[in-house]
N, C-alpha and C positions, 0 to 999 in steps of 0.2 A: 338173368335167364332168358329175358325176350331176346337178346341181341345174337346168345347164342344158338338159338331158334332160328333165329332169322340166315345166319350163318350156313346153314344147311340148301341152303335154295343161292348160296353164290356161284356162281360160275364165270368168276374170272380168270384170267387166262388159260381155259377149256379150248379143244377144237374140236366144233363141229365139223361137219361134212353134211348138206343137202341137197338132195336127187331134188329135180324143177324148183330151181332157189330162183329160178326168172319169173318164176309165176305166181301167182294173185296170191295162194295162201302161204306158201313155201317161203316167198321173198317176205312176206311180210315175219318170217318166223325168223327168217334171215337177217333182220331189220334187227327185231327185236334181240337176238342175243348177241347181235353187234354190237346192242348198245348197253349190252351188261357184260363185256369186256370176254367176248369171246369170238376166238381168232373164227373167221368162217370161210369155207370151203365150201363156194356156190357154185355148185354142178349144174349144170341144163345142155339141152340141146342146141337149144338157140346159143351160141354165145353171146349174141350183142343182149340178152335179156340178161346174163347172168351177168354182165360186166356193170349194167346199168344196176343192177341192187346191189352190184360188187361196193360202185363209183358211190353209190347212196351210203353203204356203211361206213368207208374210208373217209368221206365227206362229211362226216358228221364223229369223225375221229377215230372211228374203231379200225377194225382188222379185216381183211378181204381182199382171196381173189379168189375171180372167175376161172374158172373150167368147162370147155368144152365135153359134155358126155353124153353117147348113147348109152342107156342103162340095160340094153338089150348084147349090146358088144362087150363079149367079157374082156376082150384086152385093152381096150380103152379105159372100161373101170379101173382093170390093173395098172395101166401108166397113170391115170388121176389119183390113185390110192397111192402110190410111188412117189407124184411129184409131192402131193402133200403130207410125208411122211418126210421130203426131203426137206420142205420148206418148215415148218413145222412141228413133225413128229405122229406119230400116229395118233389121229383122231379118235375123241374120248366118248364124242357121238357121232350117231349116223338115224340121220331124220331120213324116211324112205319117203317121198314125195312124188316120185314119177309116175302120172297115170292119167286113167279121163277116158273118156268115152270117143268115140267116132259114129256119124250119121252110118256108114257102111253095116256098122254092126248093130243098129238102129231099127226097132220097126214104126212104121208110122201111125199104129194102132194100138191101144191098152189089148182090145178083146179081136180075137181073130174073126171074121165076118164069113162062113161055109161059102154064101151066096157070092162075096168078091165086094170091094170096094167100091165106091161110085167114083172114087180119085183112082184113075189111072196110073198116076203115079205113086202111089200109097205102096209102100215095103211092106209084104207081112212076114212070118218066119220064114216061111218055105223061099224066100226071095234071100236071104241074108247072107251076104259074101262069104262064104269060110274061111278067107283070106283077113276079110275085114275083122270078121270076129275073134281070129287067132289074133291079130295084131293087139287088138283092144284086151282080148286076155294077157296074152304076153306083157305088152307094157306096163300090166298094172301086176301082175305075178310075179312072172320071169326076171322083170326087172328087180322087184324087191327081193326075188331071191338074188340075184345073180350077185348084187352090188354087197348084199347083204354077207353073202358066200366073201367077197373079200375082204371088206373093210375090218370084219369081225374080226381078222388073223390078229392085230395089235393090242385090241383091246381082251382075246384070248389070252395074248401074252402079257401083257400087262395084271390082269386079274383086276379089271376095272371098263366097266363102261356100258354104254345105255344106246340101247336101237330104240329109237322108235316111229312104225309102220304107218302108213295111213291109210285106214279102213271105209268104213262106209255104211249111213244106213241100209242100205241096197246089201248090206253081209249079214243084217239081221232079217229082214224080208224081203226077199227080190223085189226091184223096183220095175214096174210095168214099163214096156219100151225098149229096155235097156241091158238082155241076158248076160250079155257078154261080160259088159261093166261089174254086173249085182254077179256071177259068178266070180270073177275074177278078186272082187274084193272077201266074198268069203270064203275063196284061197287063201287069201290075206290074213285076216283074223285068224284059220285056224295053221296057218304056217306060225303064224306068231306065237300062239299057245305053243306050237311044238318046241319052237326055238328057244322059248324061255328054258323049255322045263331041260333042253339039250341042253342046256347053257347054263344052269343053275347053280351049278358047282365049282363055275371057272368066275364068276362076280362080276359075270356080264347079265343086264335085266334085258326082258326087250318086251314091249309094249306097243298097244298103236291108241289114235284117237280114233275116232267114228264120227266124223263130222257130220251135222246137219244137210240142208240143204242152204247153198253159200250162193250169193249174188255172180262166180266165177265169170271167166268172157267162155270158158269151155261149157257152161250150164246156162248161158243167157237162150241159145238158139231150142232150150227143151221149156224153159218159162215164160220170155220175153217174144211178146210181139215185135216182130225187127220194123215192122212199117208205124204204129202206134207208140210204141215203148210200153206200153201198158200189157200185165199178166197175159199169157195163156194159159187157159182152161186148166192144163199142169200146173201152172203158177200159182193159182186160187188156189187145185186144191194141195199144193205143200205148203200153205199159211195158215189154211184151212186145218190142219193138219199139226200145225206146230204151234203148241197154247203159247207160247210167248209172241204171236203176232206176226211176227217178222223173218227176216233172212237172216244169216249170220254173216258176220263182219269177220275178217282174216284176224281182224284182233281179237276176236273171243276165244281163238285156237291157243294163245300164248302162256295164261296161266296154268292151262292143264300141261301143254307142253315143258314149261320150265320147272312145275314139280315130277314130272316125269322124268325130266333128264336127270335133274337133281338131285343128290343124297337124303331128302326131305321126302323120297319116296323108295330111300335103301329096302322096303320088306315088299315094296310092289317089282311082281313082275309077273308077264302074261295074262294081263287084260287090255279088255278093248272098251276103252273109255268113251261115251258119247258124248258128244258135246252138239246138242242140238235142239234148244232151245225144248225142251220136255217131247219131240217127236217120238223119239220108241216107248213114252210110256202112255202116250192117249188112245186111246179105242173109242171110244163115244161119249 
């Protein structure tokens, strides 16, 4: 009986496509799935990063291939999809990991000061560059939408598949300073639920992970003092509001990811699962 249950988690021989697969979080996912016998298509706008993760998987005896992919270029997304189909067949799994924030879409202060900031270089809400705001929103949301639109075709035809989007704590309650990122992740969570319902009778499930605070390369400029290596006030706040008292590590996402991809969650669709050390549960 025990072995029969564990078989529900068996992903061996499946095909997965992972956007931002060269990054910290999705790169760890790619390597973990490769170690479980999944054929992994590592998609990233930075081909060198994708190749590095791909080599790590193949070097450990797994199967992987790197693809350069701009998730906002539908033609390029389509080319990647067709190449993967020719190589291994239509993917069974899609992980939409492309996203992140950027300084041009970030305010310098949490609270607007009507009398002006003493720092002449400070960026207020009124200073935000609309192009920078749109870039962050599109990368997080439109990148998820476009890739899902292309890659779900094969899953629907097979009548089986699992899509896992990457949301954020900012989707639950907006994070200060990052309005574009929070708005986009809120849209990702909403879209996850919409697509889950839309595909509910096709055999394709759609869910999302909502990571808490993870010390990734993209987060370091908001959380760490680059000169001293210590925490910035924002980093201290994040830890203070995380009951488990630490930042997440990429490996902390793997167990929940495998569950959502596998048949062990065959009756689970439309959920956004916090992996946050208790952050979303803590008030005061």
